VEXDREN-2710 file (C-alpha; in Angstrom, 1 decimal):
% VEXDREN-2710
k/r/px/py/pz
1/MET/8.4/-8.0/-10.9
2/ARG/11.6/-6.0/-10.8
3/ALA/10.2/-3.5/-13.4
4/TRP/7.7/-2.1/-10.8
5/ALA/10.6/-1.3/-8.4
6/LEU/12.6/0.4/-11.2
7/LEU/9.5/2.5/-12.3
8/ALA/9.0/3.6/-8.7
9/ALA/12.6/4.8/-8.4
10/CYS/12.3/6.8/-11.7
11/LEU/9.0/8.5/-11.1
12/GLY/9.5/12.3/-11.6
13/LEU/8.5/15.4/-9.7
14/LEU/4.9/16.3/-9.0
15/PRO/3.3/19.5/-10.3
16/THR/2.1/22.1/-7.7
17/ALA/-1.5/22.7/-7.0
18/ARG/-3.7/24.6/-4.5
19/ALA/-3.3/23.1/-1.1
20/ASP/-6.3/21.5/0.6
21/ALA/-6.4/21.6/4.4
22/LEU/-7.7/18.1/4.7
23/TRP/-5.0/16.9/2.3
24/GLN/-2.3/18.3/4.6
25/VAL/-3.8/16.3/7.5
26/VAL/-3.6/13.2/5.3
27/VAL/0.1/14.0/4.5
28/ASP/0.8/14.4/8.2
29/GLN/-0.9/11.1/9.0
30/HIS/1.1/9.3/6.3
31/ALA/4.3/10.7/7.8
32/ALA/3.2/9.6/11.3
33/ILE/2.3/6.1/10.1
34/ALA/5.8/5.8/8.5
35/GLN/7.2/6.1/12.0
36/ARG/5.5/2.9/13.1
37/ALA/5.5/-0.7/11.9
38/PRO/3.3/-3.7/12.6
39/SER/5.0/-6.4/14.7
40/ARG/3.0/-9.1/12.9
41/VAL/1.8/-9.2/9.3
42/THR/-0.2/-12.1/7.8
43/GLN/-0.2/-12.3/3.9
44/ALA/-2.5/-14.6/2.0
45/TYR/-1.2/-14.9/-1.5
46/THR/-2.8/-16.2/-4.7
47/VAL/-0.7/-16.4/-7.8
48/GLN/-1.9/-17.3/-11.3
49/MET/0.3/-17.6/-14.4
50/ASN/-1.5/-17.4/-17.7
51/ASP/-4.5/-19.8/-17.7
52/GLN/-3.0/-22.2/-15.2
53/PRO/-4.9/-23.0/-12.0
54/PRO/-4.1/-20.4/-9.2
55/MET/-1.7/-21.3/-6.4
56/SER/-2.4/-20.1/-2.9
57/PHE/-0.2/-19.9/0.2
58/THR/0.0/-17.9/3.5
59/VAL/3.0/-16.1/4.9
60/THR/3.4/-14.7/8.4
61/LYS/6.0/-12.0/9.1
62/THR/7.2/-11.3/12.7
63/LEU/9.2/-8.2/13.6
64/VAL/12.6/-9.3/15.0
65/ASP/14.9/-6.3/14.5
66/TRP/15.4/-2.8/12.9
67/LYS/18.0/-1.8/10.3
68/ASP/18.5/1.9/9.3
69/GLY/15.0/2.7/10.7
70/LYS/13.3/-0.1/8.7
71/PRO/11.7/-3.2/10.2
72/VAL/13.4/-6.5/9.8
73/TYR/10.9/-9.5/9.7
74/ARG/11.3/-13.2/10.1
75/THR/9.1/-14.8/7.5
76/GLU/7.4/-18.2/7.8
77/SER/5.1/-20.0/5.4
78/ASN/2.5/-22.7/5.9
79/GLU/4.3/-24.8/3.3
80/GLU/7.6/-25.2/1.5
81/LEU/7.6/-22.6/-1.3
82/SER/9.2/-23.0/-4.7
83/GLY/8.8/-21.6/-8.3
84/GLU/6.3/-18.8/-8.7
85/ARG/5.2/-18.9/-5.1
86/ARG/8.8/-18.4/-3.9
87/ARG/9.3/-15.5/-6.3
88/ALA/6.0/-13.8/-5.2
89/LYS/7.0/-14.0/-1.5
90/ALA/10.4/-12.5/-2.2
91/PHE/8.8/-9.7/-4.3
92/ASP/6.6/-8.6/-1.4
93/PRO/4.2/-6.3/-3.4
94/SER/3.2/-4.2/-0.4
95/THR/6.7/-2.9/0.0
96/GLN/7.1/-2.3/-3.7
97/LEU/3.8/-0.3/-3.9
98/ALA/4.7/1.8/-0.9
99/ARG/7.4/3.4/-3.0
100/PHE/4.8/4.8/-5.3
101/GLN/2.7/6.0/-2.4
102/ASP/5.6/8.0/-1.0
103/GLN/5.8/9.9/-4.3
104/LEU/2.2/11.2/-4.0
105/TYR/1.8/12.0/-0.3
106/LYS/3.3/15.5/-0.6
107/PRO/1.8/18.9/0.4
108/ASP/2.0/20.2/-3.1
109/ALA/0.4/17.3/-4.9
110/GLN/-2.5/18.0/-7.3
111/VAL/-5.6/17.2/-5.3
112/SER/-9.3/17.0/-6.2
113/ARG/-12.0/16.8/-3.5
114/LYS/-15.5/15.4/-3.3
115/ASP/-17.7/15.5/-0.2
116/GLY/-20.6/13.4/0.8
117/ILE/-19.3/9.9/-0.2
118/PRO/-21.3/7.2/1.6
119/LEU/-19.1/4.8/3.7
120/ASP/-20.3/2.5/6.4
121/GLY/-23.4/4.4/7.2
122/ALA/-21.7/7.8/7.3
123/LEU/-20.5/10.4/4.8
124/ALA/-16.9/10.8/4.0
125/THR/-14.7/13.1/2.0
126/ARG/-12.7/11.7/-0.9
127/LEU/-9.4/13.3/-1.8
128/GLU/-7.6/12.3/-5.0
129/ALA/-4.0/13.0/-6.1
130/GLN/-2.5/12.1/-9.4
131/ALA/0.9/12.0/-11.1
132/THR/1.0/9.7/-14.1
133/PRO/1.0/6.7/-13.8
134/VAL/-0.1/6.8/-10.2
135/THR/-3.4/7.7/-8.6
136/ALA/-4.0/7.9/-4.8
137/ARG/-7.6/8.2/-3.4
138/VAL/-8.3/8.5/0.3
139/LEU/-11.6/8.6/2.2
140/VAL/-11.4/10.7/5.4
141/GLU/-13.7/12.0/8.1
142/PRO/-14.8/15.5/6.9
143/ALA/-14.4/17.2/10.2
144/THR/-11.0/15.8/11.3
145/GLY/-9.4/14.3/8.2
146/ALA/-8.9/11.0/10.0
147/LEU/-8.1/8.2/7.5
148/LEU/-10.9/5.7/6.8
149/ARG/-9.7/4.0/3.6
150/SER/-6.9/4.6/1.0
151/GLU/-6.4/3.3/-2.5
152/LEU/-3.3/3.5/-4.6
153/GLN/-3.4/2.6/-8.3
154/VAL/-0.6/2.2/-10.8
155/ALA/-1.3/1.6/-14.5
156/VAL/1.5/1.4/-17.1
157/PRO/0.7/0.5/-20.7
158/LEU/2.3/-2.7/-21.9
159/MET/3.7/-3.4/-18.4
160/GLY/0.6/-3.9/-16.2
161/ARG/-1.4/-2.5/-13.4
162/ALA/-1.5/-2.7/-9.6
163/SER/-3.6/-1.5/-6.7
164/ILE/-3.5/-1.6/-3.0
165/THR/-6.5/-0.7/-0.8
166/ARG/-6.0/-0.2/3.0
167/HIS/-8.6/0.0/5.7
168/PHE/-7.9/2.1/8.8
169/VAL/-9.2/1.8/12.4
170/ALA/-9.1/4.0/15.4
171/GLY/-7.1/2.6/18.3
172/GLU/-4.5/3.9/20.8
173/PRO/-3.6/7.6/20.9
174/GLY/-1.8/8.6/17.7
175/PRO/-2.5/8.2/14.0
176/ARG/-5.2/6.0/12.7
177/LEU/-3.4/2.8/11.6
178/PRO/-4.3/0.3/8.8
179/HIS/-5.6/-3.0/10.0
180/SER/-5.9/-4.7/6.6
181/ALA/-5.1/-4.3/2.9
182/TRP/-6.0/-5.9/-0.4
183/ILE/-3.4/-6.0/-3.2
184/ASP/-4.2/-6.8/-6.8
185/MET/-1.5/-6.9/-9.5
186/LYS/-1.5/-8.1/-13.1
187/PHE/1.6/-7.8/-15.3
188/ARG/3.6/-9.4/-18.0
189/ARG/6.9/-11.1/-17.6
190/MET/8.5/-12.1/-20.9
191/LEU/5.7/-14.1/-22.6
192/ASP/3.8/-14.8/-19.4
193/THR/0.9/-13.0/-17.7
194/ILE/1.0/-13.0/-13.9
195/HIS/-2.0/-12.2/-11.7
196/LEU/-1.1/-11.8/-8.1
197/THR/-3.4/-10.9/-5.2
198/VAL/-2.5/-10.6/-1.5
199/ALA/-4.8/-10.1/1.5
200/GLU/-2.8/-8.5/4.4
201/ARG/-3.6/-8.1/8.0
202/TYR/-1.6/-6.1/10.5
203/ALA/-1.3/-6.3/14.3
204/GLY/0.8/-4.9/17.1
205/TRP/2.0/-1.6/15.7
206/VAL/5.1/-0.3/17.4
207/PRO/7.1/3.0/17.0
208/VAL/10.4/3.0/15.0
209/PRO/13.3/3.2/17.5
210/ARG/15.1/6.5/17.8
211/PRO/18.7/6.5/16.4
END
């Protein structure tokens, strides 16, 4: 699991491409969301090692403090965790994948665009940015650029692959915030193959305190 964090830290600079006005709106929303944090996160984990039966557990994280502008959570589980389940909880894949996401949400990212994508009875615009081994796809409202859904994919030969899909909802004034996410990871660790999925739900978003 540590390999994903190391790869995120080593990801290089992105090439420059023609800017898209909607992409800039997405970048601005990403920056605004980064200035907020959910006060409560529910994570439903499923972990499978090789061909063994999958193990499932649920974790609830409650915001209790801030450190260097980052949220500090108290974590509780519905059971005593050990072994692979304990390692999965400590890894916290949502946080690890966010490092890749930050690499792509830049104004000068290479972006392709496709309009007229059906989504929930309406038509959305899909924007896609790539910088090997990471791909980001976002579905937005064509007129406003408001976020509807985002997907981040990471695929590394011989290491594994991971994806996180977030769904956004309009709420109080400010950026459209994610209300849920689905994480799917499959990777090798020594001689073992690990398949990890996490269903996340967010509630009670609050702004990051000013220094």
